[in-house]
C-alpha positions as CSV (number, residue, x, y, z in Angstrom):
1,X,-62.6,-45.9,53.3
2,X,-59.5,-43.7,53.4
3,X,-60.5,-40.2,54.3
4,X,-57.3,-38.1,54.6
5,X,-56.0,-35.6,52.3
6,X,-53.1,-36.3,50.0
7,X,-49.8,-37.1,51.8
8,X,-51.3,-37.2,55.2
9,X,-52.9,-39.9,57.4
10,X,-55.7,-39.6,59.9
11,X,-56.9,-42.1,62.5
12,X,-59.3,-43.8,60.1
13,X,-56.5,-44.4,57.7
14,X,-54.2,-45.9,60.3
15,X,-57.1,-48.3,61.5
16,X,-57.7,-49.3,57.9
17,X,-54.0,-50.0,57.2
18,X,-53.7,-51.9,60.5
19,X,-56.7,-54.1,59.7
20,X,-55.2,-54.8,56.3
21,X,-51.9,-55.7,57.8
22,X,-53.5,-58.1,60.2
23,X,-55.4,-59.8,57.4
24,X,-52.2,-60.1,55.3
25,X,-50.4,-61.7,58.3
26,X,-53.3,-64.0,58.9
27,X,-53.3,-65.0,55.3
28,X,-49.5,-65.8,55.5
29,X,-50.0,-67.9,58.6
30,X,-52.9,-69.8,57.1
31,X,-50.9,-70.4,53.9
32,X,-48.0,-71.8,55.9
33,X,-50.3,-74.1,58.0
34,X,-52.2,-75.2,54.9
35,X,-49.0,-76.1,53.1
36,X,-47.5,-78.0,56.0
37,X,-50.5,-79.7,57.6
38,X,-49.9,-82.9,55.6
39,X,-46.3,-83.1,56.8
40,X,-47.3,-83.5,60.5
41,X,-46.2,-86.8,61.8
42,X,-47.9,-87.7,65.1
43,X,-48.2,-91.4,64.5
44,X,-51.7,-92.6,64.7
45,X,-53.0,-89.2,65.9
46,X,-52.2,-87.6,62.5
47,X,-55.4,-88.9,61.1
48,X,-57.2,-87.0,63.8
49,X,-55.2,-83.8,63.9
50,X,-55.0,-83.0,60.2
51,X,-58.8,-82.8,59.6
52,X,-59.2,-80.7,62.8
53,X,-56.5,-78.2,61.6
54,X,-58.1,-78.1,58.1
55,X,-61.5,-77.3,59.6
56,X,-60.0,-74.6,61.8
57,X,-58.2,-73.0,58.9
58,X,-61.4,-73.0,56.9
59,X,-63.3,-71.4,59.8
60,X,-60.7,-68.6,60.1
61,X,-60.8,-68.0,56.3
62,X,-64.6,-67.7,56.4
63,X,-64.4,-65.4,59.4
64,X,-61.9,-63.2,57.7
65,X,-63.9,-62.8,54.5
66,X,-66.3,-60.0,53.9
67,X,-69.5,-61.9,53.5
68,X,-71.8,-58.9,53.5
69,X,-71.7,-58.4,49.7
């Protein structure tokens, strides 16, 4: 919750904005990986790497969600 007065920031606001920025950056990285995971060409290892990457992406998405509601 943002707790500062109008046109000012306190420590709680900076922490909240920083967490939001990290989640946005994480979402951008996950989107990039998700879009390009099928383009990986590792020969016979592609069939092994792609599912592992997909599971890791899904794990990070579930970790980043607010599951308390």
